[in-house]
VMD Tcl script that draws the C-alpha trace (Angstrom):
set ca {
  {30.87 -6.67 -10.21}
  {31.19 -7.85 -13.78}
  {29.18 -10.38 -15.74}
  {28.45 -12.60 -12.74}
  {27.03 -9.97 -10.44}
  {24.74 -12.36 -8.54}
  {27.62 -14.68 -7.66}
  {29.68 -11.76 -6.34}
  {26.73 -10.38 -4.34}
  {26.03 -13.79 -2.74}
  {29.66 -14.14 -1.74}
  {30.00 -10.55 -0.54}
  {26.84 -10.70 1.58}
  {27.66 -14.25 2.75}
  {24.25 -15.61 1.74}
  {23.96 -19.22 2.87}
  {20.39 -20.15 2.00}
  {17.31 -19.16 0.04}
  {15.86 -18.40 3.47}
  {18.18 -15.38 3.90}
  {15.37 -13.17 2.56}
  {16.77 -9.80 3.70}
  {20.25 -10.51 2.31}
  {18.78 -11.81 -0.96}
  {16.69 -8.65 -1.30}
  {19.81 -6.56 -0.67}
  {21.74 -8.59 -3.27}
  {18.98 -8.11 -5.84}
  {18.89 -4.35 -5.25}
  {22.67 -4.13 -5.47}
  {22.82 -6.10 -8.74}
  {19.97 -4.14 -10.34}
  {21.52 -0.81 -9.36}
  {25.01 -1.80 -10.53}
  {23.64 -3.15 -13.80}
  {21.59 -0.05 -14.51}
  {24.10 2.57 -13.41}
  {27.38 0.94 -14.52}
  {26.31 -1.75 -17.00}
  {27.19 -1.72 -20.69}
  {24.98 -3.30 -23.36}
  {26.69 -6.27 -25.04}
  {24.34 -7.19 -27.90}
  {21.99 -5.60 -30.39}
  {21.96 -2.19 -31.94}
  {22.83 -0.54 -28.62}
  {25.98 -2.63 -28.09}
  {28.56 -0.61 -26.15}
  {26.03 1.91 -24.82}
  {25.45 2.42 -21.09}
  {22.35 0.53 -19.87}
  {20.93 3.69 -18.32}
  {21.08 5.42 -21.73}
  {19.90 2.43 -23.76}
  {16.90 1.50 -21.59}
  {14.52 4.24 -22.80}
  {15.61 3.64 -26.41}
  {14.98 -0.12 -26.15}
  {11.63 0.54 -24.47}
  {10.54 2.89 -27.27}
  {11.75 0.50 -29.96}
  {9.84 -2.44 -28.46}
  {6.64 -0.40 -28.08}
  {6.94 1.04 -31.60}
  {7.46 -2.47 -33.06}
  {4.44 -3.82 -31.18}
  {6.63 -6.18 -29.15}
  {5.68 -4.55 -25.83}
  {3.09 -2.34 -24.20}
  {3.70 0.33 -21.57}
  {3.36 -1.17 -18.11}
  {3.60 0.41 -14.71}
  {3.24 -1.00 -11.22}
  {3.89 0.38 -7.74}
  {7.30 -0.33 -6.25}
  {5.79 -1.52 -2.99}
  {2.45 -2.49 -1.51}
  {-0.14 0.29 -1.66}
  {-2.37 0.79 1.36}
  {-5.36 3.06 1.90}
  {-5.46 5.52 4.79}
  {-7.63 2.96 6.55}
  {-4.75 0.47 6.41}
  {-6.36 -1.84 3.85}
  {-4.31 -3.23 0.97}
  {-5.16 -1.74 -2.43}
  {-5.09 -3.17 -5.92}
  {-3.63 -0.61 -8.30}
  {-3.72 -0.53 -12.09}
  {-2.82 2.09 -14.67}
  {-5.26 1.71 -17.52}
  {-4.77 3.36 -20.89}
}
mol new
graphics top color blue
foreach p $ca { graphics top sphere $p radius 0.5 }
foreach p [lrange $ca 0 end-1] q [lrange $ca 1 end] { graphics top cylinder $p $q radius 0.2 }
display resetview
């Protein structure tokens, strides 16, 4: 998809409006997956490395330098067995 992945995804999925929520969600997923699995870093000390290989190294570097903290969140809404929405936090 190249450097302008979003443009290609919008054209490929024929997205006409910001109201095309399902298509936009599909485009986002497609771009994120392509970028992670096929992307190549273009700047910094990991220039030329696959994104999937560089990501954990960049994460560690940022945490070690104090530029970031580990953060986790659920990928989708979490509900209790009773059906109520839950607020989830991972506390260190």
